[in-house]
All heavy atoms as TSV, in Angstrom:
chain	resi	resn	atom	element	x	y	z
A	1	MET	N	N	-4.182	-15.644	8.265
A	1	MET	CA	C	-3.189	-15.915	7.242
A	1	MET	C	C	-2.656	-14.612	6.648
A	1	MET	O	O	-1.487	-14.504	6.315
A	1	MET	CB	C	-3.824	-16.791	6.157
A	1	MET	CG	C	-2.920	-17.168	5.056
A	1	MET	SD	S	-1.843	-18.478	5.606
A	1	MET	CE	C	-0.997	-18.810	4.109
A	2	GLU	N	N	-3.513	-13.618	6.529
A	2	GLU	CA	C	-3.136	-12.351	5.914
A	2	GLU	C	C	-1.943	-11.690	6.614
A	2	GLU	O	O	-1.138	-11.020	5.997
A	2	GLU	CB	C	-4.332	-11.400	5.926
A	2	GLU	CG	C	-4.068	-10.071	5.275
A	2	GLU	CD	C	-5.290	-9.183	5.281
A	2	GLU	OE1	O	-6.315	-9.595	4.711
A	2	GLU	OE2	O	-5.219	-8.104	5.872
A	3	HIS	N	N	-1.817	-11.884	7.911
A	3	HIS	CA	C	-0.744	-11.241	8.666
A	3	HIS	C	C	0.456	-12.157	8.899
A	3	HIS	O	O	1.350	-11.806	9.667
A	3	HIS	CB	C	-1.289	-10.723	10.000
A	3	HIS	CG	C	-2.231	-9.581	9.813
A	3	HIS	ND1	N	-1.794	-8.304	9.578
A	3	HIS	CD2	C	-3.577	-9.527	9.788
A	3	HIS	CE1	C	-2.833	-7.512	9.432
A	3	HIS	NE2	N	-3.924	-8.234	9.553
A	4	SER	N	N	0.505	-13.278	8.215
A	4	SER	CA	C	1.614	-14.214	8.380
A	4	SER	C	C	2.871	-13.702	7.687
A	4	SER	O	O	2.855	-13.368	6.500
A	4	SER	CB	C	1.239	-15.577	7.791
A	4	SER	OG	O	2.356	-16.431	7.811
A	5	ILE	N	N	3.958	-13.649	8.432
A	5	ILE	CA	C	5.243	-13.243	7.863
A	5	ILE	C	C	5.700	-14.267	6.823
A	5	ILE	O	O	6.406	-13.942	5.879
A	5	ILE	CB	C	6.308	-13.111	8.978
A	5	ILE	CG1	C	5.910	-12.042	9.977
A	5	ILE	CG2	C	7.681	-12.816	8.392
A	5	ILE	CD1	C	5.740	-10.671	9.409
A	6	GLY	N	N	5.256	-15.504	6.977
A	6	GLY	CA	C	5.634	-16.565	6.043
A	6	GLY	C	C	5.227	-16.297	4.608
A	6	GLY	O	O	5.804	-16.873	3.684
A	7	LEU	N	N	4.273	-15.404	4.400
A	7	LEU	CA	C	3.855	-15.075	3.039
A	7	LEU	C	C	4.980	-14.459	2.217
A	7	LEU	O	O	4.940	-14.481	0.993
A	7	LEU	CB	C	2.657	-14.117	3.049
A	7	LEU	CG	C	1.320	-14.689	3.470
A	7	LEU	CD1	C	0.248	-13.615	3.435
A	7	LEU	CD2	C	0.914	-15.849	2.566
A	8	VAL	N	N	5.974	-13.935	2.883
A	8	VAL	CA	C	7.078	-13.297	2.178
A	8	VAL	C	C	7.853	-14.296	1.317
A	8	VAL	O	O	8.559	-13.902	0.391
A	8	VAL	CB	C	8.000	-12.540	3.165
A	8	VAL	CG1	C	8.945	-13.481	3.874
A	8	VAL	CG2	C	8.749	-11.434	2.470
A	9	THR	N	N	7.709	-15.572	1.592
A	9	THR	CA	C	8.412	-16.571	0.788
A	9	THR	C	C	7.854	-16.680	-0.630
A	9	THR	O	O	8.585	-17.045	-1.547
A	9	THR	CB	C	8.378	-17.964	1.449
A	9	THR	OG1	O	7.032	-18.379	1.600
A	9	THR	CG2	C	9.078	-17.936	2.797
A	10	ALA	N	N	6.587	-16.358	-0.828
A	10	ALA	CA	C	5.983	-16.475	-2.162
A	10	ALA	C	C	6.598	-15.488	-3.162
A	10	ALA	O	O	6.989	-15.893	-4.260
A	10	ALA	CB	C	4.473	-16.315	-2.086
A	11	PRO	N	N	6.703	-14.209	-2.847
A	11	PRO	CA	C	7.313	-13.286	-3.814
A	11	PRO	C	C	8.838	-13.235	-3.767
A	11	PRO	O	O	9.466	-12.538	-4.555
A	11	PRO	CB	C	6.720	-11.924	-3.430
A	11	PRO	CG	C	6.431	-12.030	-1.976
A	11	PRO	CD	C	6.039	-13.474	-1.764
A	12	ASN	N	N	9.458	-13.996	-2.877
A	12	ASN	CA	C	10.912	-13.971	-2.740
A	12	ASN	C	C	11.655	-14.219	-4.055
A	12	ASN	O	O	12.635	-13.526	-4.335
A	12	ASN	CB	C	11.360	-14.958	-1.665
A	12	ASN	CG	C	12.857	-14.898	-1.429
A	12	ASN	OD1	O	13.404	-13.843	-1.180
A	12	ASN	ND2	N	13.500	-16.042	-1.540
A	13	PRO	N	N	11.241	-15.178	-4.900
A	13	PRO	CA	C	11.982	-15.387	-6.148
A	13	PRO	C	C	11.990	-14.164	-7.066
A	13	PRO	O	O	12.911	-13.988	-7.856
A	13	PRO	CB	C	11.245	-16.555	-6.814
A	13	PRO	CG	C	10.591	-17.278	-5.689
A	13	PRO	CD	C	10.211	-16.203	-4.705
A	14	VAL	N	N	10.984	-13.324	-6.951
A	14	VAL	CA	C	10.904	-12.127	-7.792
A	14	VAL	C	C	11.532	-10.924	-7.083
A	14	VAL	O	O	12.282	-10.158	-7.688
A	14	VAL	CB	C	9.433	-11.813	-8.173
A	14	VAL	CG1	C	9.330	-10.511	-8.940
A	14	VAL	CG2	C	8.849	-12.955	-8.982
A	15	LEU	N	N	11.244	-10.766	-5.802
A	15	LEU	CA	C	11.760	-9.613	-5.058
A	15	LEU	C	C	13.228	-9.758	-4.683
A	15	LEU	O	O	13.937	-8.770	-4.558
A	15	LEU	CB	C	10.960	-9.406	-3.768
A	15	LEU	CG	C	9.506	-9.020	-3.903
A	15	LEU	CD1	C	8.873	-8.869	-2.526
A	15	LEU	CD2	C	9.352	-7.739	-4.707
A	16	GLY	N	N	13.664	-10.979	-4.455
A	16	GLY	CA	C	15.027	-11.223	-3.989
A	16	GLY	C	C	15.086	-11.226	-2.474
A	16	GLY	O	O	14.176	-10.769	-1.786
A	17	TYR	N	N	16.195	-11.765	-1.978
A	17	TYR	CA	C	16.338	-11.942	-0.533
A	17	TYR	C	C	16.320	-10.622	0.223
A	17	TYR	O	O	15.659	-10.500	1.255
A	17	TYR	CB	C	17.629	-12.711	-0.215
A	17	TYR	CG	C	17.851	-12.843	1.266
A	17	TYR	CD1	C	17.179	-13.823	1.981
A	17	TYR	CD2	C	18.686	-11.966	1.959
A	17	TYR	CE1	C	17.347	-13.933	3.358
A	17	TYR	CE2	C	18.857	-12.068	3.322
A	17	TYR	CZ	C	18.181	-13.048	4.021
A	17	TYR	OH	O	18.328	-13.153	5.372
A	18	GLU	N	N	17.060	-9.627	-0.246
A	18	GLU	CA	C	17.175	-8.363	0.489
A	18	GLU	C	C	15.822	-7.678	0.663
A	18	GLU	O	O	15.474	-7.247	1.763
A	18	GLU	CB	C	18.155	-7.416	-0.219
A	18	GLU	CG	C	19.585	-7.912	-0.235
A	18	GLU	CD	C	20.191	-8.041	1.152
A	18	GLU	OE1	O	19.885	-7.200	2.021
A	18	GLU	OE2	O	20.966	-8.994	1.361
A	19	ARG	N	N	15.058	-7.567	-0.404
A	19	ARG	CA	C	13.742	-6.930	-0.310
A	19	ARG	C	C	12.794	-7.760	0.552
A	19	ARG	O	O	12.039	-7.207	1.351
A	19	ARG	CB	C	13.138	-6.727	-1.696
A	19	ARG	CG	C	13.711	-5.578	-2.454
A	19	ARG	CD	C	12.999	-5.439	-3.773
A	19	ARG	NE	N	13.338	-4.187	-4.419
A	19	ARG	CZ	C	12.876	-3.827	-5.595
A	19	ARG	NH1	N	12.057	-4.619	-6.265
A	19	ARG	NH2	N	13.217	-2.679	-6.126
A	20	SER	N	N	12.816	-9.069	0.369
A	20	SER	CA	C	11.932	-9.939	1.152
A	20	SER	C	C	12.247	-9.842	2.635
A	20	SER	O	O	11.341	-9.752	3.471
A	20	SER	CB	C	12.048	-11.389	0.675
A	20	SER	OG	O	11.606	-11.501	-0.657
A	21	ALA	N	N	13.528	-9.847	2.963
A	21	ALA	CA	C	13.924	-9.722	4.365
A	21	ALA	C	C	13.516	-8.373	4.934
A	21	ALA	O	O	13.061	-8.282	6.083
A	21	ALA	CB	C	15.427	-9.921	4.499
A	22	ALA	N	N	13.650	-7.316	4.144
A	22	ALA	CA	C	13.258	-5.981	4.597
A	22	ALA	C	C	11.756	-5.916	4.860
A	22	ALA	O	O	11.308	-5.312	5.844
A	22	ALA	CB	C	13.662	-4.933	3.563
A	23	ILE	N	N	10.966	-6.552	3.991
A	23	ILE	CA	C	9.512	-6.581	4.175
A	23	ILE	C	C	9.157	-7.344	5.443
A	23	ILE	O	O	8.319	-6.903	6.238
A	23	ILE	CB	C	8.811	-7.211	2.951
A	23	ILE	CG1	C	8.860	-6.243	1.772
A	23	ILE	CG2	C	7.380	-7.607	3.256
A	23	ILE	CD1	C	8.033	-4.986	1.920
A	24	ALA	N	N	9.782	-8.488	5.646
A	24	ALA	CA	C	9.497	-9.289	6.840
A	24	ALA	C	C	9.844	-8.508	8.103
A	24	ALA	O	O	9.064	-8.475	9.065
A	24	ALA	CB	C	10.281	-10.602	6.793
A	25	LYS	N	N	10.988	-7.860	8.101
A	25	LYS	CA	C	11.418	-7.073	9.258
A	25	LYS	C	C	10.450	-5.919	9.531
A	25	LYS	O	O	10.045	-5.692	10.667
A	25	LYS	CB	C	12.827	-6.532	9.017
A	25	LYS	CG	C	13.405	-5.784	10.176
A	25	LYS	CD	C	14.839	-5.352	9.886
A	25	LYS	CE	C	15.417	-4.583	11.055
A	25	LYS	NZ	N	16.806	-4.191	10.802
A	26	GLU	N	N	10.072	-5.207	8.474
A	26	GLU	CA	C	9.137	-4.092	8.636
A	26	GLU	C	C	7.775	-4.574	9.138
A	26	GLU	O	O	7.158	-3.940	9.990
A	26	GLU	CB	C	8.987	-3.337	7.320
A	26	GLU	CG	C	8.137	-2.089	7.439
A	26	GLU	CD	C	8.096	-1.256	6.176
A	26	GLU	OE1	O	8.939	-1.451	5.270
A	26	GLU	OE2	O	7.207	-0.393	6.089
A	27	ALA	N	N	7.319	-5.694	8.618
A	27	ALA	CA	C	6.028	-6.246	9.052
A	27	ALA	C	C	6.067	-6.594	10.541
A	27	ALA	O	O	5.110	-6.312	11.279
A	27	ALA	CB	C	5.668	-7.474	8.223
A	28	LEU	N	N	7.167	-7.177	10.982
A	28	LEU	CA	C	7.298	-7.514	12.400
A	28	LEU	C	C	7.349	-6.266	13.283
A	28	LEU	O	O	6.743	-6.222	14.342
A	28	LEU	CB	C	8.553	-8.354	12.631
A	28	LEU	CG	C	8.469	-9.809	12.196
A	28	LEU	CD1	C	9.842	-10.463	12.279
A	28	LEU	CD2	C	7.464	-10.566	13.046
A	29	GLN	N	N	8.057	-5.248	12.825
A	29	GLN	CA	C	8.215	-4.028	13.616
A	29	GLN	C	C	6.948	-3.189	13.677
A	29	GLN	O	O	6.663	-2.564	14.691
A	29	GLN	CB	C	9.357	-3.176	13.061
A	29	GLN	CG	C	10.719	-3.775	13.289
A	29	GLN	CD	C	11.836	-2.980	12.626
A	29	GLN	OE1	O	11.615	-2.195	11.713
A	29	GLN	NE2	N	13.057	-3.201	13.097
A	30	THR	N	N	6.207	-3.152	12.578
A	30	THR	CA	C	5.047	-2.254	12.498
A	30	THR	C	C	3.708	-2.948	12.711
A	30	THR	O	O	2.703	-2.274	12.888
A	30	THR	CB	C	5.006	-1.554	11.127
A	30	THR	OG1	O	4.775	-2.540	10.107
A	30	THR	CG2	C	6.285	-0.790	10.850
A	31	GLY	N	N	3.702	-4.270	12.634
A	31	GLY	CA	C	2.440	-4.990	12.705
A	31	GLY	C	C	1.706	-4.993	11.376
A	31	GLY	O	O	0.574	-5.450	11.279
A	32	GLY	N	N	2.359	-4.464	10.338
A	32	GLY	CA	C	1.762	-4.463	9.000
A	32	GLY	C	C	1.775	-5.853	8.403
A	32	GLY	O	O	2.329	-6.790	8.986
A	33	ASN	N	N	1.172	-5.975	7.234
A	33	ASN	CA	C	1.210	-7.288	6.593
A	33	ASN	C	C	2.024	-7.231	5.298
A	33	ASN	O	O	2.188	-6.169	4.691
A	33	ASN	CB	C	-0.198	-7.869	6.390
A	33	ASN	CG	C	-1.015	-7.117	5.373
A	33	ASN	OD1	O	-0.613	-6.969	4.227
A	33	ASN	ND2	N	-2.178	-6.630	5.783
A	34	VAL	N	N	2.538	-8.362	4.929
A	34	VAL	CA	C	3.425	-8.488	3.779
A	34	VAL	C	C	2.753	-7.960	2.513
A	34	VAL	O	O	3.345	-7.184	1.760
A	34	VAL	CB	C	3.869	-9.962	3.600
A	34	VAL	CG1	C	4.558	-10.176	2.271
A	34	VAL	CG2	C	4.760	-10.384	4.764
A	35	TYR	N	N	1.536	-8.342	2.284
A	35	TYR	CA	C	0.807	-7.950	1.075
A	35	TYR	C	C	0.767	-6.432	0.939
A	35	TYR	O	O	1.153	-5.878	-0.086
A	35	TYR	CB	C	-0.611	-8.529	1.131
A	35	TYR	CG	C	-1.428	-8.307	-0.118
A	35	TYR	CD1	C	-1.467	-9.273	-1.116
A	35	TYR	CD2	C	-2.174	-7.153	-0.303
A	35	TYR	CE1	C	-2.226	-9.092	-2.265
A	35	TYR	CE2	C	-2.923	-6.950	-1.442
A	35	TYR	CZ	C	-2.948	-7.927	-2.423
A	35	TYR	OH	O	-3.688	-7.731	-3.564
A	36	ASP	N	N	0.303	-5.760	1.974
A	36	ASP	CA	C	0.168	-4.303	1.920
A	36	ASP	C	C	1.521	-3.607	1.805
A	36	ASP	O	O	1.651	-2.613	1.080
A	36	ASP	CB	C	-0.589	-3.781	3.139
A	36	ASP	CG	C	-2.055	-4.180	3.129
A	36	ASP	OD1	O	-2.597	-4.485	2.051
A	36	ASP	OD2	O	-2.665	-4.177	4.217
A	37	LEU	N	N	2.522	-4.100	2.505
A	37	LEU	CA	C	3.836	-3.467	2.453
A	37	LEU	C	C	4.465	-3.577	1.070
A	37	LEU	O	O	5.042	-2.605	0.563
A	37	LEU	CB	C	4.751	-4.069	3.518
A	37	LEU	CG	C	4.374	-3.728	4.959
A	37	LEU	CD1	C	5.201	-4.574	5.934
A	37	LEU	CD2	C	4.568	-2.252	5.243
A	38	VAL	N	N	4.356	-4.724	0.447
A	38	VAL	CA	C	4.884	-4.891	-0.912
A	38	VAL	C	C	4.161	-3.954	-1.874
A	38	VAL	O	O	4.779	-3.295	-2.713
A	38	VAL	CB	C	4.783	-6.360	-1.379
A	38	VAL	CG1	C	5.120	-6.497	-2.864
A	38	VAL	CG2	C	5.699	-7.250	-0.556
A	39	ARG	N	N	2.852	-3.865	-1.726
A	39	ARG	CA	C	2.055	-2.978	-2.588
A	39	ARG	C	C	2.410	-1.506	-2.356
A	39	ARG	O	O	2.563	-0.747	-3.303
A	39	ARG	CB	C	0.560	-3.197	-2.338
A	39	ARG	CG	C	0.032	-4.533	-2.811
A	39	ARG	CD	C	-0.139	-4.594	-4.324
A	39	ARG	NE	N	-1.124	-3.591	-4.710
A	39	ARG	CZ	C	-0.890	-2.622	-5.595
A	39	ARG	NH1	N	0.251	-2.526	-6.214
A	39	ARG	NH2	N	-1.823	-1.746	-5.886
A	40	GLU	N	N	2.551	-1.105	-1.097
A	40	GLU	CA	C	2.880	0.286	-0.776
A	40	GLU	C	C	4.215	0.705	-1.390
A	40	GLU	O	O	4.380	1.848	-1.808
A	40	GLU	CB	C	2.935	0.486	0.739
A	40	GLU	CG	C	1.583	0.491	1.401
A	40	GLU	CD	C	1.661	0.436	2.922
A	40	GLU	OE1	O	2.763	0.648	3.486
A	40	GLU	OE2	O	0.620	0.176	3.540
A	41	LYS	N	N	5.150	-0.220	-1.451
A	41	LYS	CA	C	6.463	0.082	-2.012
A	41	LYS	C	C	6.451	0.044	-3.541
A	41	LYS	O	O	7.408	0.474	-4.177
A	41	LYS	CB	C	7.506	-0.883	-1.460
A	41	LYS	CG	C	7.713	-0.677	0.043
A	41	LYS	CD	C	8.779	-1.550	0.591
A	41	LYS	CE	C	8.930	-1.398	2.082
A	41	LYS	NZ	N	9.059	-0.057	2.573
A	42	GLY	N	N	5.369	-0.480	-4.122
A	42	GLY	CA	C	5.254	-0.544	-5.570
A	42	GLY	C	C	6.132	-1.602	-6.214
A	42	GLY	O	O	6.417	-1.543	-7.399
A	43	TRP	N	N	6.553	-2.578	-5.409
A	43	TRP	CA	C	7.450	-3.605	-5.925
A	43	TRP	C	C	6.735	-4.631	-6.789
A	43	TRP	O	O	7.347	-5.236	-7.667
A	43	TRP	CB	C	8.185	-4.289	-4.783
A	43	TRP	CG	C	9.182	-3.392	-4.115
A	43	TRP	CD1	C	9.681	-2.217	-4.592
A	43	TRP	CD2	C	9.811	-3.608	-2.859
A	43	TRP	NE1	N	10.578	-1.693	-3.706
A	43	TRP	CE2	C	10.684	-2.513	-2.628
A	43	TRP	CE3	C	9.718	-4.601	-1.906
A	43	TRP	CZ2	C	11.458	-2.409	-1.495
A	43	TRP	CZ3	C	10.497	-4.491	-0.767
A	43	TRP	CH2	C	11.358	-3.409	-0.562
A	44	LEU	N	N	5.459	-4.880	-6.518
A	44	LEU	CA	C	4.646	-5.803	-7.321
A	44	LEU	C	C	3.244	-5.229	-7.433
A	44	LEU	O	O	2.772	-4.547	-6.521
A	44	LEU	CB	C	4.582	-7.192	-6.677
A	44	LEU	CG	C	5.878	-7.987	-6.611
A	44	LEU	CD1	C	5.697	-9.229	-5.747
A	44	LEU	CD2	C	6.348	-8.393	-7.997
A	45	SER	N	N	2.590	-5.548	-8.520
A	45	SER	CA	C	1.202	-5.103	-8.698
A	45	SER	C	C	0.257	-5.993	-7.888
A	45	SER	O	O	0.633	-7.092	-7.456
A	45	SER	CB	C	0.816	-5.169	-10.176
A	45	SER	OG	O	0.718	-6.531	-10.590
A	46	LYS	N	N	-0.950	-5.524	-7.714
A	46	LYS	CA	C	-1.980	-6.310	-7.033
A	46	LYS	C	C	-2.173	-7.635	-7.751
A	46	LYS	O	O	-2.271	-8.683	-7.118
A	46	LYS	CB	C	-3.290	-5.527	-6.980
A	46	LYS	CG	C	-4.421	-6.277	-6.326
A	46	LYS	CD	C	-5.699	-5.464	-6.386
A	46	LYS	CE	C	-6.872	-6.098	-5.685
A	46	LYS	NZ	N	-7.012	-7.522	-5.704
A	47	GLU	N	N	-2.210	-7.591	-9.065
A	47	GLU	CA	C	-2.426	-8.804	-9.857
A	47	GLU	C	C	-1.283	-9.803	-9.663
A	47	GLU	O	O	-1.525	-11.003	-9.532
A	47	GLU	CB	C	-2.584	-8.455	-11.342
A	47	GLU	CG	C	-3.839	-7.692	-11.665
A	47	GLU	CD	C	-3.792	-6.205	-11.278
A	47	GLU	OE1	O	-2.675	-5.630	-11.112
A	47	GLU	OE2	O	-4.873	-5.618	-11.112
A	48	GLN	N	N	-0.046	-9.301	-9.650
A	48	GLN	CA	C	1.100	-10.190	-9.453
A	48	GLN	C	C	1.047	-10.847	-8.076
A	48	GLN	O	O	1.247	-12.056	-7.953
A	48	GLN	CB	C	2.409	-9.409	-9.584
A	48	GLN	CG	C	2.745	-8.993	-10.986
A	48	GLN	CD	C	3.922	-8.041	-11.010
A	48	GLN	OE1	O	3.930	-7.014	-10.331
A	48	GLN	NE2	N	4.918	-8.377	-11.806
A	49	LEU	N	N	0.796	-10.043	-7.044
A	49	LEU	CA	C	0.724	-10.591	-5.690
A	49	LEU	C	C	-0.419	-11.578	-5.542
A	49	LEU	O	O	-0.253	-12.641	-4.955
A	49	LEU	CB	C	0.562	-9.466	-4.670
A	49	LEU	CG	C	1.845	-8.898	-4.112
A	49	LEU	CD1	C	1.553	-7.691	-3.241
A	49	LEU	CD2	C	2.624	-9.929	-3.353
A	50	ASP	N	N	-1.584	-11.213	-6.067
A	50	ASP	CA	C	-2.736	-12.119	-5.963
A	50	ASP	C	C	-2.428	-13.461	-6.612
A	50	ASP	O	O	-2.778	-14.515	-6.077
A	50	ASP	CB	C	-3.985	-11.493	-6.597
A	50	ASP	CG	C	-4.554	-10.344	-5.781
A	50	ASP	OD1	O	-4.168	-10.181	-4.598
A	50	ASP	OD2	O	-5.382	-9.598	-6.326
A	51	ASP	N	N	-1.755	-13.425	-7.759
A	51	ASP	CA	C	-1.398	-14.667	-8.447
A	51	ASP	C	C	-0.405	-15.482	-7.621
A	51	ASP	O	O	-0.564	-16.687	-7.455
A	51	ASP	CB	C	-0.812	-14.352	-9.823
A	51	ASP	CG	C	-0.486	-15.607	-10.605
A	51	ASP	OD1	O	-1.411	-16.416	-10.859
A	51	ASP	OD2	O	0.695	-15.792	-10.963
A	52	MET	N	N	0.599	-14.824	-7.074
A	52	MET	CA	C	1.620	-15.531	-6.282
A	52	MET	C	C	1.046	-16.125	-5.004
A	52	MET	O	O	1.522	-17.156	-4.536
A	52	MET	CB	C	2.744	-14.570	-5.894
A	52	MET	CG	C	3.627	-14.195	-7.029
A	52	MET	SD	S	4.858	-13.016	-6.461
A	52	MET	CE	C	5.576	-12.560	-8.008
A	53	LEU	N	N	0.031	-15.482	-4.443
A	53	LEU	CA	C	-0.502	-15.912	-3.151
A	53	LEU	C	C	-1.714	-16.837	-3.250
A	53	LEU	O	O	-2.260	-17.244	-2.226
A	53	LEU	CB	C	-0.838	-14.688	-2.298
A	53	LEU	CG	C	0.379	-13.826	-1.948
A	53	LEU	CD1	C	-0.052	-12.584	-1.190
A	53	LEU	CD2	C	1.404	-14.612	-1.159
A	54	LYS	N	N	-2.107	-17.211	-4.454
A	54	LYS	CA	C	-3.164	-18.214	-4.596
A	54	LYS	C	C	-2.638	-19.523	-4.019
A	54	LYS	O	O	-1.525	-19.947	-4.367
A	54	LYS	CB	C	-3.526	-18.438	-6.067
A	54	LYS	CG	C	-4.342	-17.360	-6.685
A	54	LYS	CD	C	-4.654	-17.750	-8.120
A	54	LYS	CE	C	-5.344	-16.621	-8.844
A	54	LYS	NZ	N	-5.542	-16.955	-10.269
A	55	PRO	N	N	-3.404	-20.164	-3.152
A	55	PRO	CA	C	-2.924	-21.422	-2.551
A	55	PRO	C	C	-2.469	-22.451	-3.580
A	55	PRO	O	O	-1.439	-23.092	-3.394
A	55	PRO	CB	C	-4.128	-21.922	-1.752
A	55	PRO	CG	C	-4.875	-20.670	-1.408
A	55	PRO	CD	C	-4.693	-19.764	-2.607
A	56	GLU	N	N	-3.200	-22.583	-4.674
A	56	GLU	CA	C	-2.819	-23.577	-5.676
A	56	GLU	C	C	-1.491	-23.223	-6.352
A	56	GLU	O	O	-0.745	-24.104	-6.768
A	56	GLU	CB	C	-3.928	-23.785	-6.717
A	56	GLU	CG	C	-4.306	-22.553	-7.519
A	56	GLU	CD	C	-5.410	-21.699	-6.916
A	56	GLU	OE1	O	-5.643	-21.753	-5.699
A	56	GLU	OE2	O	-6.047	-20.957	-7.693
A	57	ASN	N	N	-1.188	-21.936	-6.448
A	57	ASN	CA	C	0.080	-21.531	-7.050
A	57	ASN	C	C	1.242	-21.633	-6.060
A	57	ASN	O	O	2.393	-21.712	-6.465
A	57	ASN	CB	C	-0.007	-20.107	-7.596
A	57	ASN	CG	C	-0.889	-20.025	-8.814
A	57	ASN	OD1	O	-1.203	-21.031	-9.448
A	57	ASN	ND2	N	-1.328	-18.839	-9.155
A	58	MET	N	N	0.927	-21.633	-4.779
A	58	MET	CA	C	1.970	-21.752	-3.766
A	58	MET	C	C	2.346	-23.207	-3.493
A	58	MET	O	O	3.387	-23.484	-2.921
A	58	MET	CB	C	1.517	-21.074	-2.474
A	58	MET	CG	C	1.393	-19.564	-2.610
A	58	MET	SD	S	0.761	-18.757	-1.141
A	58	MET	CE	C	2.136	-18.944	-0.022
A	59	THR	N	N	1.506	-24.142	-3.918
A	59	THR	CA	C	1.755	-25.545	-3.620
A	59	THR	C	C	2.206	-26.371	-4.827
A	59	THR	O	O	2.729	-27.468	-4.640
A	59	THR	CB	C	0.500	-26.209	-3.013
A	59	THR	OG1	O	-0.588	-26.080	-3.927
A	59	THR	CG2	C	0.138	-25.564	-1.683
A	60	ASP	N	N	2.000	-25.884	-6.035
A	60	ASP	CA	C	2.415	-26.608	-7.230
A	60	ASP	C	C	3.609	-25.926	-7.867
A	60	ASP	O	O	3.584	-24.718	-8.085
A	60	ASP	CB	C	1.275	-26.662	-8.268
A	60	ASP	CG	C	0.197	-27.650	-7.900
A	60	ASP	OD1	O	0.515	-28.641	-7.218
A	60	ASP	OD2	O	-0.952	-27.440	-8.296
A	61	PRO	N	N	4.661	-26.684	-8.181
A	61	PRO	CA	C	5.801	-26.088	-8.870
A	61	PRO	C	C	5.380	-25.504	-10.215
A	61	PRO	O	O	4.574	-26.106	-10.934
A	61	PRO	CB	C	6.760	-27.262	-9.080
A	61	PRO	CG	C	6.299	-28.322	-8.147
A	61	PRO	CD	C	4.822	-28.096	-7.944
A	62	ARG	N	N	5.891	-24.315	-10.526
A	62	ARG	CA	C	5.580	-23.683	-11.799
A	62	ARG	C	C	6.582	-22.584	-12.059
A	62	ARG	O	O	7.313	-22.172	-11.166
A	62	ARG	CB	C	4.171	-23.089	-11.789
A	62	ARG	CG	C	4.025	-21.927	-10.833
A	62	ARG	CD	C	2.587	-21.464	-10.698
A	62	ARG	NE	N	2.515	-20.339	-9.805
A	62	ARG	CZ	C	2.309	-19.079	-10.186
A	62	ARG	NH1	N	2.136	-18.787	-11.445
A	62	ARG	NH2	N	2.275	-18.095	-9.323
A	63	GLN	N	N	6.630	-22.115	-13.285
A	63	GLN	CA	C	7.480	-20.972	-13.633
A	63	GLN	C	C	6.795	-19.712	-13.127
A	63	GLN	O	O	5.618	-19.493	-13.390
A	63	GLN	CB	C	7.670	-20.889	-15.144
A	63	GLN	CG	C	8.539	-19.737	-15.589
A	63	GLN	CD	C	9.977	-19.870	-15.138
A	63	GLN	OE1	O	10.521	-20.966	-15.097
A	63	GLN	NE2	N	10.604	-18.778	-14.805
A	64	ILE	N	N	7.531	-18.911	-12.375
A	64	ILE	CA	C	6.968	-17.681	-11.835
A	64	ILE	C	C	7.205	-16.557	-12.830
A	64	ILE	O	O	8.345	-16.314	-13.239
A	64	ILE	CB	C	7.617	-17.320	-10.484
A	64	ILE	CG1	C	7.343	-18.437	-9.469
A	64	ILE	CG2	C	7.120	-15.980	-9.964
A	64	ILE	CD1	C	8.085	-18.281	-8.178
A	65	PRO	N	N	6.135	-15.882	-13.255
A	65	PRO	CA	C	6.320	-14.751	-14.174
A	65	PRO	C	C	7.255	-13.723	-13.571
A	65	PRO	O	O	7.181	-13.406	-12.401
A	65	PRO	CB	C	4.906	-14.187	-14.325
A	65	PRO	CG	C	3.991	-15.300	-13.924
A	65	PRO	CD	C	4.745	-16.088	-12.892
A	66	GLY	N	N	8.169	-13.215	-14.369
A	66	GLY	CA	C	9.084	-12.196	-13.915
A	66	GLY	C	C	10.406	-12.729	-13.404
A	66	GLY	O	O	11.252	-11.964	-12.946
A	67	THR	N	N	10.583	-14.069	-13.446
A	67	THR	CA	C	11.869	-14.615	-12.988
A	67	THR	C	C	12.693	-15.078	-14.161
A	67	THR	O	O	12.238	-15.269	-15.224
A	67	THR	CB	C	11.682	-15.801	-12.015
A	67	THR	OG1	O	10.982	-16.853	-12.670
A	67	THR	CG2	C	11.005	-15.367	-10.769
């Protein structure tokens, strides 16, 4: 799951389409993962990403902090 490009959909509302698409493209080209690439760019904190990627937060509608 960690290397799934589909994870880019979770931070998309905060990062926006352009950044999310760039992360997905880079992950495909380099074999990197979405989590690490977002962190390396400093676009979201570890805490923000961890919260967005919790399964329960990805399946229940809620207000996303920062939107």
